[in-house]
C-alpha positions in Angstrom: -6.4 -29.7 16.8 -4.5 -27.2 14.5 -1.1 -28.3 13.1 1.7 -26.0 12.6 5.0 -26.3 10.8 8.4 -26.4 12.8 9.1 -23.1 11.3 6.2 -21.6 12.6 6.8 -23.0 16.0 10.3 -21.8 15.9 9.7 -18.4 14.8 7.2 -17.8 17.7 9.6 -19.2 20.2 12.7 -17.7 19.0 11.1 -14.0 18.7 10.4 -14.1 22.3 6.6 -14.3 21.5 3.7 -16.4 22.6 5.4 -19.6 23.3 8.6 -18.2 24.9 6.6 -16.0 27.3 4.1 -18.8 28.2 7.0 -21.2 29.0 9.6 -18.9 30.6 7.9 -15.8 31.8 5.4 -16.2 34.6 5.7 -12.5 35.5 4.3 -11.6 32.0 1.4 -13.7 32.4 0.6 -12.5 35.9 0.6 -8.8 34.3 -2.1 -9.5 32.0 -5.5 -10.9 32.5 -5.6 -14.7 32.1 -7.8 -16.1 29.3 -7.2 -19.9 29.5 -4.8 -22.8 30.9 -3.5 -25.2 28.5 -1.6 -28.2 30.1 -0.9 -25.9 33.0 0.4 -22.9 30.9 -1.5 -19.6 31.1 -2.7 -17.7 28.1 -3.3 -14.0 28.5 -4.8 -11.2 26.7 -1.4 -10.1 25.9 -0.9 -13.2 24.2 -4.0 -13.1 22.2 -3.2 -10.0 21.0 0.5 -11.0 19.8 -1.1 -14.3 18.2 -3.7 -12.0 16.3 -0.9 -9.7 14.9 1.4 -12.8 14.3 -1.5 -14.4 12.0 -1.9 -11.1 10.3 -5.4 -10.2 11.4 -7.0 -7.5 13.2 -7.5 -7.4 17.0 -8.2 -10.4 19.2 -12.0 -9.9 18.9 -14.7 -12.3 20.2 -15.3 -13.9 16.8 -11.9 -15.5 16.6 -10.7 -15.8 20.2 -11.4 -19.5 20.3 -9.2 -19.9 17.2 -6.4 -17.9 18.9 -6.7 -19.9 22.1 -6.3 -22.9 20.1 -3.5 -21.4 18.1 -1.6 -20.4 21.3 -2.5 -23.8 23.0 -0.9 -25.7 20.4 2.2 -23.8 20.2 2.6 -23.8 24.0 2.3 -27.6 24.3 4.5 -28.1 21.2 7.1 -25.8 22.6 6.9 -27.4 25.9 7.3 -30.8 24.6 10.2 -29.6 22.5 11.8 -28.4 25.6 11.3 -31.4 27.4 13.1 -33.3 24.6 16.1 -31.1 24.9 15.5 -29.2 21.4 16.3 -26.1 23.0 19.9 -27.2 24.2 21.2 -28.1 20.5 23.6 -25.7 18.9 21.5 -25.3 15.7 18.5 -24.2 17.7 20.4 -21.7 19.7 21.9 -20.4 16.4 18.4 -19.9 14.9 17.2 -18.6 18.1 19.8 -15.9 18.3 19.2 -14.9 14.6 15.6 -14.6 15.1 16.3 -12.7 18.4 18.4 -9.9 16.3 15.8 -9.9 13.5 12.9 -9.1 15.9 15.1 -6.5 17.7 15.8 -4.9 14.3 12.3 -5.0 13.4 11.1 -3.3 16.7 13.9 -0.6 16.4 13.0 0.1 12.7 9.2 0.1 13.7 10.1 2.7 16.5 12.1 5.1 14.2 9.4 4.9 11.6 6.8 6.3 14.0 9.1 9.1 15.2 9.4 10.2 11.5 5.7 10.1 10.5 4.7 12.8 12.7 1.5 15.0 11.9 4.1 17.8 11.5 6.4 16.1 9.3 3.5 14.9 7.2 2.1 18.4 6.7 5.5 19.8 6.0 6.1 17.2 3.1 2.7 17.7 1.8 3.4 21.7 1.7 6.7 21.6 0.2 5.5 18.9 -2.4 2.5 21.3 -3.4 4.8 24.3 -3.5 7.2 22.5 -5.8 4.8 21.2 -8.2 4.4 22.9 -11.4 0.7 23.7 -12.4 -0.9 21.3 -14.6 -3.8 22.0 -16.9 -7.1 20.0 -17.2 -10.0 20.1 -19.4 -13.4 18.7 -19.3 -14.6 17.9 -22.6 -17.2 15.8 -24.6 -16.8 13.7 -27.8 -18.9 12.0 -30.3 -16.9 8.9 -31.7 -17.7 8.0 -35.5 -16.7 5.5 -37.9 -15.7 7.7 -40.8 -14.8 11.4 -41.6 -17.9 11.9 -43.6 -19.9 11.1 -40.5 -18.0 13.3 -38.3 -18.4 16.4 -40.7 -22.2 15.7 -40.8 -22.3 15.8 -37.2 -20.3 18.9 -36.9 -22.8 20.5 -39.3 -25.9 19.2 -37.3 -24.3 20.8 -34.1 -23.7 24.1 -35.5 -27.4 24.2 -36.9 -28.4 24.0 -33.3 -28.7 20.4 -32.5 -28.0 19.3 -29.0 -24.3 17.7 -28.7 -25.4 15.5 -25.8 -28.2 14.1 -27.6 -26.3 13.4 -30.6 -23.6 11.8 -28.6 -26.3 9.3 -26.9 -27.6 8.5 -30.3 -24.6 8.4 -32.7 -21.4 7.9 -30.6 -19.5 4.5 -31.0 -18.1 5.1 -27.6 -20.7 3.1 -25.3 -19.1 4.5 -22.0 -19.3 8.2 -22.8 -22.2 8.0 -25.0 -24.7 7.2 -22.4 -23.5 10.5 -20.5 -23.7 12.8 -23.5 -20.2 12.2 -24.5 -18.8 13.6 -21.2 -15.3 12.4 -20.6 -14.8 14.5 -17.4 -11.6 16.2 -16.5 -8.3 14.9 -17.8 -4.7 15.9 -18.3 -3.0 16.0 -21.7 -0.9 12.7 -21.1 -4.2 10.8 -20.3 -5.5 10.8 -23.9 -4.2 9.7 -27.1 -1.9 12.3 -28.8 -4.3 13.3 -31.6 -7.2 13.7 -29.3 -5.3 15.7 -26.5 -3.6 18.1 -29.0 -7.1 19.2 -30.5 -9.0 19.4 -27.1 -6.2 21.3 -25.3 -6.3 23.9 -28.3 -10.0 24.5 -28.1 -11.4 27.4 -26.2 -14.0 26.7 -23.6 -17.6 26.2 -25.7 -15.7 25.6 -28.9 -16.2 22.7 -31.3 -13.4 20.9 -33.0 -13.3 19.9 -36.8 -13.3 16.1 -37.1 -10.1 14.6 -35.3 -8.7 11.1 -36.4 -7.4 8.6 -33.7 -6.7 4.9 -33.7 -10.4 4.6 -32.5 -12.1 6.5 -35.4 -13.2 10.0 -35.8 -13.9 12.3 -32.9 -16.0 15.7 -32.8 -14.7 17.3 -29.6 -16.4 20.1 -27.5 -14.7 21.5 -24.4 -16.9 22.7 -21.5 -14.1 23.6 -18.9 -10.8 24.2 -18.3 -8.9 24.5 -15.0 -5.7 24.1 -13.0 -5.6 20.4 -11.9 -6.2 20.6 -8.1 -3.9 18.9 -5.7 -5.5 16.2 -3.5 -6.2 17.6 0.0 -3.9 16.4 2.8 -6.6 14.4 4.6 -6.8 12.2 1.2 -3.0 11.5 1.0 -1.7 11.6 4.5 -1.6 7.9 4.9 0.4 7.6 1.7 2.9 10.2 3.0 3.1 8.5 6.3 4.3 5.5 4.5 6.8 7.2 2.6 8.3 8.9 5.5 8.3 5.6 7.6 10.0 3.7 4.8 12.4 6.5 4.2 13.2 6.7 7.9 13.9 2.9 8.0 16.0 3.0 5.1 18.1 5.9 6.5 18.5 4.1 9.7 20.0 1.0 7.9 22.4 2.9 5.6 23.7 4.9 8.6 24.2 1.6 10.5 26.0 0.2 7.5 28.2 3.5 7.1 29.3 3.2 10.9 29.9 -0.6 10.9 33.2 -2.3 10.3 32.7 -5.3 8.5 35.5 -8.0 8.4 35.2 -11.0 6.2 37.0 -13.8 8.1 36.3 -16.3 5.5 38.4 -14.3 2.8 42.3 -13.7 2.8 43.4 -10.1 3.2 44.6 -8.6 -0.2 48.3 -8.6 -0.6 49.7 -5.1 -0.2 51.7 -4.0 -3.3 
């Protein structure tokens, strides 16, 4: 039998979730398909869904249904025993119950407002507005050969200028094991992604041009630029989930701020300031 803390039991009971529904709401049980009966209390499909959500898992699938039934059964039996013992009549319990009821109401309200804000139309509008407002950013695709000394770098530059293949020399000589295996290819990058000395040299080069040896904290680089382009903005399908999350969080924050602005808060535990 799974043992749950009093805090877990209280949370589920106080938020009008599984336990309270099982004990106090037979109409709810009749509205859903029965799954099990524990000590005379019916567990429904709806209860399983609530329990799966409460445990932070996915849908109440076959693989974990036994676990969920056991979870709900323990809670139902424990809550019924607590009610029989008069726990539900204590002033302290009623305060906790009311606080958790208010918290659940706020949570549901904020969830509903968030869903209203993150519509497909709102997501696309924010995406379009953001794309329009972003300044173009240049990227280059470059190769490099990393060497230990300036003399080695100069020698490599001469070999390339005499016709040797850059990629083959990178694979043979580069001290950068990652890019060396791909012919020195670093892929596309923006200026701020590389160390200053490297970026300044790479972004000044024309496509196809070869740099003189460039010193950085890693050693000496010989750089060749293969392509230049404006950095593409990710397509909507790739970022729509992040945009939706942003809109939801903003909507919830706006709701809370609006409620605070309208509310009249009186501190009854503090004396009113004396008028001058």
